C-alpha positions in Angstrom: 1.3 94.3 -30.7 -1.5 95.7 -28.5 0.2 94.3 -25.3 3.5 96.0 -26.3 1.8 99.3 -26.8 -0.1 99.0 -23.6 3.0 98.1 -21.7 4.9 101.0 -23.2 2.1 103.4 -22.2 2.2 102.2 -18.7 5.9 102.4 -18.3 6.0 105.9 -19.7 3.6 107.0 -16.9 6.0 108.4 -14.3 3.4 108.4 -11.5 2.7 104.7 -12.0 6.4 103.8 -12.2 7.0 105.8 -9.0 4.2 103.9 -7.1 5.5 100.6 -8.4 9.0 101.3 -7.3 7.8 101.8 -3.7 6.1 98.4 -3.6 7.8 95.7 -1.5 7.9 93.2 -4.4 9.8 95.6 -6.7 12.2 96.7 -4.0 12.9 93.1 -3.2 13.5 92.3 -6.8 15.9 95.2 -7.1 17.8 93.9 -4.0 18.1 90.4 -5.4 19.3 91.8 -8.7 21.9 94.0 -7.1 23.1 91.0 -5.0 23.4 88.8 -8.0 25.3 91.4 -10.0 27.7 92.0 -7.0 28.3 88.2 -6.6 28.9 87.8 -10.4 31.4 90.7 -10.3 33.3 89.2 -7.4 33.3 85.8 -9.2 34.6 87.4 -12.3 37.4 89.2 -10.5 38.4 85.9 -8.8 38.4 84.1 -12.1 40.5 86.8 -13.7 43.0 86.6 -10.9 43.3 82.8 -11.1 43.7 83.1 -14.9 46.4 85.8 -14.4 48.3 83.5 -12.0 47.8 80.3 -14.0 50.7 78.4 -15.5 49.0 78.1 -18.9 48.8 81.9 -19.2 52.4 82.2 -18.2 53.4 79.8 -21.0 51.4 81.8 -23.5 52.9 85.1 -22.3 56.4 83.7 -22.5 55.9 82.7 -26.1 54.8 79.1 -26.0 53.0 79.7 -29.3 55.7 81.8 -30.9 56.5 80.4 -34.3 59.7 78.5 -34.6 60.6 75.2 -36.2 57.7 72.8 -36.5 59.0 70.3 -34.0 59.6 72.9 -31.4 56.1 74.3 -32.0 54.6 70.9 -31.6 56.4 70.3 -28.3 55.4 73.7 -26.9 51.7 73.1 -27.9 51.8 69.7 -26.3 53.3 71.1 -23.1 50.7 73.9 -23.1 47.9 71.4 -23.6 49.2 69.2 -20.7 49.5 72.3 -18.4 45.9 73.4 -19.3 44.5 69.9 -18.7 46.3 69.7 -15.3 45.0 73.1 -14.2 41.4 72.2 -15.3 41.6 69.0 -13.3 43.0 70.9 -10.3 40.3 73.5 -10.5 37.6 70.7 -10.8 38.9 69.0 -7.6 39.0 72.3 -5.8 35.3 73.0 -6.6 34.2 69.6 -5.2 
């Protein structure tokens, strides 16, 4: 509790925060954080694009899970599972 109050007091001191922001360590930490965020955003965009182009998503969009008779639903779910497993395996081998 005392540490929390002390930390809050220090962080509310604008002059101290300004001096700390000018230090090399804090600037480097900010650069690394910005780099990590940018890399994660690019990775997220790439993953979203792959998902958008995937065969599994096409099947879902085209109604692979639309209710119909039970046999047809079972066949569609089986085909969707097989496509998903195939794409996961393909993605796994591409990462190696």
